[in-house]
C-alpha positions in Angstrom: 99.3 130.2 144.3 101.2 129.2 141.3 101.4 125.3 140.0 105.1 125.7 140.2 105.2 127.0 143.8 103.5 124.7 145.2 105.4 122.1 143.7 109.0 124.1 145.1 107.3 123.6 148.6 106.2 119.9 148.3 109.9 119.3 147.0 111.9 121.7 150.1 109.5 119.9 152.7 110.6 116.1 151.8 114.2 117.1 151.0 113.8 119.3 154.3 112.4 116.1 156.1 114.1 113.7 154.7 118.1 115.5 155.3 117.1 115.9 158.7 116.3 112.3 159.9 119.6 111.7 158.5 121.3 114.9 160.8 119.3 114.3 163.9 119.6 110.4 163.8 117.4 108.8 166.8 115.8 112.8 168.3 114.6 112.5 164.1 111.5 110.5 165.2 110.3 113.7 167.8 110.7 116.8 165.0 108.3 117.5 162.2 108.2 119.7 158.6 104.6 120.8 159.0 104.8 123.2 155.9 107.2 125.1 153.7 106.2 128.8 152.4 108.0 129.7 149.1 108.0 133.5 148.0 106.5 133.8 144.9 110.1 134.6 143.1 111.2 131.2 145.2 114.7 133.1 146.6 113.3 132.5 149.5 111.7 130.2 152.3 110.7 129.8 155.2 110.2 126.2 156.9 108.3 125.3 159.8 109.3 122.3 161.8 107.5 121.0 164.9 108.6 119.5 167.9 107.1 116.7 169.6 108.9 117.4 173.2 108.6 120.3 175.6 110.4 122.0 178.0 114.6 121.9 177.8 114.6 118.8 175.8 112.7 121.2 172.9 115.5 124.1 173.8 118.1 121.4 172.8 116.2 119.8 169.9 115.7 123.4 168.6 118.8 124.2 168.4 119.8 120.9 167.0 117.5 121.5 163.8 118.8 125.1 163.8 122.2 124.2 163.3 121.6 121.8 160.2 120.6 124.9 158.1 123.8 125.3 156.3 122.8 121.3 155.3 119.5 121.6 154.6 120.4 124.1 152.5 123.0 122.3 150.8 121.0 119.3 150.0 118.2 121.1 148.6 120.8 122.8 146.2 121.3 119.2 145.2 118.1 118.7 144.4 116.6 121.0 142.9 117.8 122.4 138.7 116.6 125.5 139.2 117.8 128.7 138.6 118.3 130.0 142.2 117.6 127.7 145.3 116.0 129.0 147.7 117.3 130.6 151.0 115.6 128.2 153.8 114.5 130.7 157.2 113.5 127.7 160.5 110.7 128.8 162.5 109.1 126.6 165.3 105.7 126.2 164.5 103.4 126.0 167.7 100.7 125.5 166.6 100.4 122.0 168.1 101.6 122.6 171.3 98.7 125.5 171.1 96.3 123.4 170.1 96.8 121.2 173.0 96.5 124.0 175.1 93.1 125.1 173.7 92.1 121.8 174.0 93.0 121.4 177.7 90.9 124.2 178.2 87.6 123.5 176.6 88.0 120.3 178.6 88.1 122.2 181.9 85.1 123.2 181.6 
């Protein structure tokens, strides 16, 4: 990966995290931007979001996060000075839940 793409990914992660805090207010502490994967041409970027909630609360929170996508896109456009603003795709990062399940299984051995 080039330095330019890495810098853009870092900037996207910061802007998305800051904007989610503003949009989600009281639920912001339960949401984290785990990573960003930008395409080399920087036309698209996948933003991985981790949620510190389970069950129905997680589903409700994920719906709220997805509802902020247009606002996130606008905020990113205001911060980037590039020819193209990457189209953001939000994905739920289940890595934390997977790691917790593996940990639980190992403790049961």
